[in-house]
C-alpha positions as CSV (number, residue, x, y, z in Angstrom):
1,M,-6.9,-16.3,-11.8
2,K,-6.4,-14.5,-8.5
3,V,-4.6,-11.1,-8.6
4,Y,-2.6,-9.8,-5.9
5,C,-1.6,-6.1,-5.2
6,A,1.2,-4.2,-3.9
7,Y,-0.3,-0.8,-2.8
8,I,0.3,2.8,-1.2
9,L,-2.3,4.2,0.6
10,K,-2.2,8.0,1.6
11,S,-3.6,9.1,5.0
12,L,-5.8,12.1,4.7
13,K,-5.2,13.0,8.2
14,D,-1.4,13.3,7.9
15,N,-0.6,13.0,4.5
16,R,1.9,10.1,5.1
17,Y,2.0,7.0,3.1
18,Y,1.5,3.3,4.0
19,Y,2.8,0.5,2.1
20,G,1.3,-2.9,1.9
21,S,0.3,-6.0,-0.2
22,C,-3.1,-8.0,-0.3
23,E,-5.4,-10.2,-2.3
24,D,-8.3,-7.8,-2.5
25,L,-7.2,-4.2,-2.2
26,N,-10.9,-2.7,-1.9
27,K,-11.6,-4.9,1.2
28,R,-8.1,-4.1,2.5
29,L,-8.7,-0.4,2.1
30,A,-12.1,-0.8,4.0
31,N,-10.2,-2.7,6.8
32,H,-7.9,0.2,7.1
33,N,-10.6,2.8,7.0
34,S,-12.8,1.0,9.7
35,C,-9.7,1.0,12.0
36,K,-9.2,-2.7,12.0
37,V,-5.4,-2.2,11.2
38,K,-3.7,-1.7,14.3
39,A,-0.9,0.1,12.6
40,T,-3.0,2.6,10.9
41,K,-6.1,3.0,12.9
42,Y,-5.0,6.6,14.1
43,R,-4.3,8.0,10.6
44,V,-7.6,7.1,8.8
45,P,-9.2,8.0,6.4
46,F,-6.9,6.5,3.8
47,V,-7.0,6.7,-0.1
48,V,-5.2,4.3,-2.5
49,H,-2.5,6.4,-3.8
50,Y,-0.7,3.8,-5.9
51,F,-1.0,-0.1,-6.7
52,E,0.5,-2.7,-8.9
53,E,-1.3,-5.9,-9.7
54,L,0.9,-9.2,-9.6
55,E,0.6,-12.7,-10.4
56,T,1.4,-14.2,-6.9
57,R,1.2,-13.3,-3.2
58,S,5.0,-13.8,-2.9
59,E,5.6,-11.1,-5.7
60,A,3.3,-8.6,-4.3
61,Y,4.9,-8.9,-0.8
62,K,8.4,-8.7,-2.5
63,R,7.2,-5.5,-4.3
64,E,6.1,-4.2,-0.8
65,M,9.3,-4.8,0.7
66,F,11.1,-3.1,-1.9
67,F,8.8,0.0,-1.6
68,K,9.9,0.0,2.0
69,T,13.8,-0.1,1.1
70,I,15.8,3.3,0.5
71,E,16.2,2.3,-3.3
72,G,12.5,1.7,-3.5
73,Y,11.7,5.0,-2.0
74,Q,14.2,6.6,-4.3
75,R,12.5,4.9,-7.3
76,L,9.0,6.1,-6.1
77,K,10.2,9.5,-5.9
78,E,11.9,9.7,-9.3
79,K,8.7,8.2,-10.9
80,R,6.9,10.9,-9.2
81,I,4.7,8.4,-7.4
82,I,5.2,9.7,-4.1
């Protein structure tokens, strides 16, 4: 069974977060850190700060979108994730 991830990366350059979703978190992190992702190439290196495993790509994407909302941000702050 495939597992999908919603994740939060932290830039060691600017201490800011990047929210995403993917099928293979290790491969995705490697892509970010090798400057293959346009949105983050000027903020490398990154480390995985937090992730959740989900059963479907759709669930992972919805979770990523939730992280990017005000409510999601507040929940992440309340749980001291960010």
